[in-house]
C-alpha positions in Angstrom: -58.8 -28.9 83.8 -58.6 -26.1 86.3 -57.1 -22.7 85.5 -54.3 -23.5 87.9 -53.5 -26.7 86.1 -53.5 -24.9 82.8 -51.2 -22.1 84.1 -48.9 -24.7 85.6 -48.7 -26.6 82.3 -47.9 -23.5 80.3 -45.3 -22.4 82.7 -43.7 -25.9 82.6 -43.7 -25.8 78.8 -42.1 -22.4 78.6 -39.4 -23.5 81.1 -38.7 -26.6 79.0 -38.6 -24.6 75.8 -36.1 -22.1 77.2 -33.9 -24.7 78.9 -30.7 -25.8 77.1 -31.7 -27.9 74.2 -35.3 -26.7 74.3 -37.1 -25.6 71.2 -36.7 -21.9 71.8 -33.0 -22.3 72.5 -32.6 -24.4 69.3 -34.6 -21.9 67.3 -32.5 -19.0 68.7 -29.3 -20.8 67.8 -30.6 -21.5 64.3 -31.6 -17.9 63.8 -28.3 -16.5 65.2 -26.3 -19.1 63.1 -28.2 -18.3 60.0 -27.7 -14.6 60.5 -23.9 -15.1 60.9 -23.8 -17.1 57.7 -25.7 -14.5 55.8 -23.6 -11.7 57.2 -20.4 -13.5 56.2 -21.7 -14.1 52.8 -22.5 -10.4 52.4 -19.1 -9.4 53.5 -17.5 -11.9 51.1 -19.5 -10.5 48.2 -18.6 -7.0 49.1 -14.9 -7.9 49.3 -15.1 -9.7 46.0 -16.8 -6.8 44.4 -14.3 -4.3 45.6 -11.2 -6.4 44.9 -12.2 -8.1 41.7 -10.5 -6.7 38.6 -12.7 -6.0 35.5 -11.1 -8.7 33.4 -12.6 -8.0 30.0 -9.8 -7.8 27.5 -8.3 -11.2 26.6 -4.7 -9.9 26.2 -2.3 -9.3 29.1 1.3 -9.1 30.0 2.7 -11.8 32.2 6.1 -10.2 33.2 5.9 -9.7 36.9 6.9 -6.0 37.0 3.9 -5.1 34.9 1.5 -7.9 35.9 1.5 -6.5 39.5 0.4 -3.0 38.3 -3.2 -2.0 38.6 -5.0 -2.7 35.3 -8.2 -1.6 33.5 -9.6 -3.0 30.3 -12.3 -2.4 27.8 -13.8 -3.8 24.7 -15.5 -2.0 21.8 -16.9 -3.0 18.4 -17.0 -0.8 15.4 -18.1 -1.6 11.8 -15.0 0.0 10.3 -12.4 -0.9 12.9 -13.7 -4.3 14.1 -13.4 -5.6 17.6 -10.9 -3.8 19.8 -9.7 -5.0 23.2 -7.6 -2.7 25.3 -5.7 -3.4 28.6 -3.9 -0.6 30.4 -1.2 -1.1 33.1 -0.6 1.8 35.5 -1.0 5.4 34.4 1.1 7.3 31.9 1.2 10.5 33.9 2.5 8.8 37.1 6.2 8.3 37.8 5.9 4.5 37.8 6.2 2.2 34.8 3.1 1.8 32.7 2.0 0.0 29.5 -1.0 -0.5 27.2 -1.9 -3.3 24.8 -4.5 -2.8 22.1 -5.6 -5.9 20.2 -7.7 -5.4 17.1 -9.6 -7.9 15.1 -10.5 -6.1 11.8 -13.6 -7.1 9.8 -13.0 -10.2 7.7 -13.0 -8.4 4.4 -10.4 -5.9 5.6 -6.8 -7.0 4.8 -5.0 -3.7 4.3 -1.4 -3.2 5.3 -1.2 -1.2 8.5 0.4 2.2 8.3 2.9 2.4 11.1 2.9 6.2 11.4 -0.8 6.4 11.6 -1.4 3.5 14.0 1.3 4.5 16.4 0.9 8.2 16.0 -2.6 8.0 17.5 -1.4 6.4 20.7 -1.7 8.5 23.9 2.0 9.0 24.6 2.7 10.2 21.0 0.0 12.8 21.3 2.3 14.6 23.9 4.0 17.5 22.1 7.2 16.9 24.2 8.3 13.6 22.6 11.8 12.9 21.3 12.1 9.8 19.1 15.5 8.2 19.7 15.5 5.0 17.7 13.6 2.6 15.6 13.6 -1.2 15.8 12.4 -4.5 14.4 11.3 -6.9 17.2 11.0 -10.7 16.8 8.6 -12.8 19.0 7.0 -16.2 18.8 3.8 -14.6 17.6 5.5 -12.7 14.8 7.4 -9.4 14.1 6.8 -5.9 15.4 8.0 -2.5 14.3 8.8 -0.3 17.3 10.1 3.2 18.1 12.0 4.3 21.2 11.2 7.7 22.5 11.4 9.9 25.6 8.4 11.7 26.9 8.5 14.8 29.0 6.1 14.8 31.9 6.6 18.4 33.2 10.3 18.0 33.6 10.3 14.3 34.5 11.4 12.1 31.6 10.2 8.6 30.8 11.7 6.2 28.3 9.1 4.5 26.2 8.6 2.1 23.3 5.6 2.2 21.0 5.0 -0.8 18.7 2.8 -2.3 16.0 2.7 -6.0 15.1 3.5 -7.3 11.6 1.8 -10.7 12.0 1.4 -13.0 9.0 -2.3 -13.3 9.8 -4.7 -10.4 8.8 -7.2 -11.6 11.4 -5.5 -9.7 14.3 -3.0 -7.0 15.0 -1.6 -5.5 18.2 -0.2 -2.2 19.1 0.6 -0.3 22.2 3.4 1.1 24.3 5.7 0.3 27.3 7.1 3.0 29.5 9.7 2.6 32.2 9.5 4.4 35.5 10.8 8.0 35.6 14.6 7.9 35.5 14.9 4.2 34.5 16.1 2.7 31.2 15.2 -0.5 29.4 16.2 -2.1 26.1 14.3 -3.0 22.9 15.3 -6.7 23.6 13.3 -6.6 26.9 10.3 -5.1 25.1 10.5 -7.9 22.6 10.5 -10.4 25.5 7.5 -8.7 27.1 5.5 -9.1 23.9 6.8 -12.7 23.4 5.4 -13.7 26.9 2.1 -12.0 26.5 -0.9 -14.3 27.1 -4.2 -14.5 25.3 -7.5 -15.8 26.6 -10.0 -17.2 24.0 -11.4 -14.5 21.8 -14.6 -14.5 19.6 -12.7 -14.4 16.3 -12.0 -18.1 15.3 -9.3 -17.0 12.9 -7.5 -14.7 15.3 -7.8 -17.2 18.2 -6.4 -20.1 16.2 -3.5 -18.0 15.0 -2.6 -16.7 18.5 -3.0 -20.1 20.3 -0.9 -21.8 17.6 1.9 -19.3 17.9 1.7 -19.3 21.7 2.6 -23.0 21.6 5.9 -22.2 19.8 9.2 -22.0 21.7 10.0 -18.6 23.2 11.7 -16.1 20.8 12.6 -12.5 21.5 15.2 -10.4 19.8 15.6 -6.8 18.6 17.4 -5.2 15.7 18.1 -1.4 15.6 17.3 0.2 12.3 19.5 2.9 10.7 18.6 6.4 11.7 17.7 7.1 8.1 14.8 4.7 8.5 13.5 6.4 11.6 9.8 7.0 11.4 8.5 10.6 11.2 5.3 10.4 13.1 2.6 12.6 11.9 1.0 14.7 14.6 -2.7 14.6 14.8 
């Protein structure tokens, strides 16, 4: 074959390859399409990573006004305390409402009665020196009873009404404590706090005893009520 024939054949092959539907066109389309797919996948992963909430703790509030708040959670395990799961809603120092739920599963051999003053007194809001306790309550929920105190907390001249609580469940396998604070200038009732706790949800947790107790109680009909205790029964929280 002559050089001219070879050149003509290569030229024709290149034209064919570059023509619509030719191999180079198809390969370019595949490369571009593949690049677009990869790019979209990367963007989706970035958006998921930036928007996904660290969803570690199994306990959460379902009431809409708190459920819409930004949350953060953590889990820790201690030989003395047991497994502790914490979920925070909002921030205490901000003017908006905020809350925290702390679910503890003590070691199996630990069945002591919880000291209300100690357990509640170590909570973040009660560490504030400008706290005025205004009432004490017994709360009833489908999961069991709670003891709670109502108090006002001074955030540099801005007052928040809060409730701190500790469960009094029949099962020693799990107990819950925490607090609920309204937005600055707003008020709520102990009955509403009881209903917030009654509608809390629990994902499966490692403790078989605690999980069985919570899931069985969650299947019960809703129950939330509050009873104010006489002022003579008001807890005198020990400052740390």
